[in-house]
C-alpha positions as CSV (number, residue, x, y, z in Angstrom):
1,X,-42.5,96.8,-88.1
2,X,-41.6,93.3,-89.6
3,X,-42.3,89.9,-87.9
4,X,-40.6,86.9,-88.1
5,X,-41.4,83.5,-87.3
6,X,-39.4,80.5,-86.7
7,X,-40.9,77.5,-86.4
8,X,-38.9,74.7,-85.0
9,X,-40.2,71.0,-84.9
10,X,-38.4,69.1,-82.4
11,X,-38.1,65.1,-82.7
12,X,-38.7,63.3,-80.0
13,X,-35.1,62.4,-79.5
14,X,-34.1,66.3,-80.0
15,X,-36.9,67.3,-77.4
16,X,-35.0,66.4,-74.1
17,X,-32.1,68.6,-74.8
18,X,-34.3,71.5,-75.8
19,X,-36.0,71.4,-72.7
20,X,-32.6,70.9,-70.2
21,X,-31.5,73.7,-72.8
22,X,-35.0,75.8,-71.9
23,X,-34.4,75.8,-67.8
24,X,-30.6,76.5,-68.1
25,X,-31.4,79.9,-70.2
26,X,-34.5,80.4,-67.7
27,X,-31.8,80.0,-64.8
28,X,-29.6,82.2,-66.0
29,X,-32.1,85.1,-67.2
30,X,-33.6,84.7,-63.5
31,X,-29.8,85.2,-62.0
32,X,-29.2,88.2,-64.4
33,X,-33.1,89.6,-63.6
34,X,-32.0,89.0,-59.4
35,X,-28.4,90.5,-59.6
36,X,-29.9,93.7,-61.2
37,X,-32.5,94.1,-58.7
38,X,-30.1,93.7,-55.9
39,X,-27.4,96.2,-57.5
40,X,-30.9,98.7,-57.8
41,X,-30.4,98.6,-61.2
42,X,-32.9,99.1,-63.7
43,X,-34.1,95.9,-66.3
44,X,-35.1,98.8,-68.6
45,X,-34.4,102.3,-69.6
46,X,-31.0,103.9,-70.3
47,X,-28.3,101.8,-68.2
48,X,-30.9,99.6,-67.4
49,X,-30.1,95.8,-68.2
50,X,-31.6,95.7,-71.1
51,X,-29.9,98.2,-72.7
52,X,-26.3,96.7,-71.2
53,X,-27.3,93.1,-72.5
54,X,-27.6,94.0,-76.1
55,X,-25.0,96.3,-76.1
56,X,-23.0,93.1,-74.9
57,X,-24.2,91.2,-77.5
58,X,-24.2,93.3,-80.4
59,X,-20.5,94.3,-79.8
60,X,-19.3,90.7,-79.2
61,X,-21.6,89.7,-82.5
62,X,-20.0,92.5,-84.7
63,X,-16.0,91.3,-82.8
64,X,-16.9,88.1,-84.3
65,X,-17.8,88.7,-87.6
66,X,-14.6,91.2,-88.0
67,X,-12.6,88.5,-87.3
68,X,-14.4,85.4,-88.9
69,X,-13.3,84.4,-92.5
70,X,-15.7,85.7,-95.1
71,X,-18.5,82.3,-95.7
72,X,-16.7,80.7,-92.7
73,X,-17.5,79.7,-89.2
74,X,-15.0,81.1,-86.5
């Protein structure tokens, strides 16, 4: 297994937007977990929330890679 460490140092003018983004992302995660639990969906395991999210993210990433011109941004 390999470990990847990414370091990001924010300047003062970047720190606030990062905190706001982190709060929004945390709220989104909380909503997803709450919705999954309310529907009786497991968080991990076969057919669980984590598996479904992984599949969705990989699918969208692959689809984007297929429509993005080589060396460009879509």
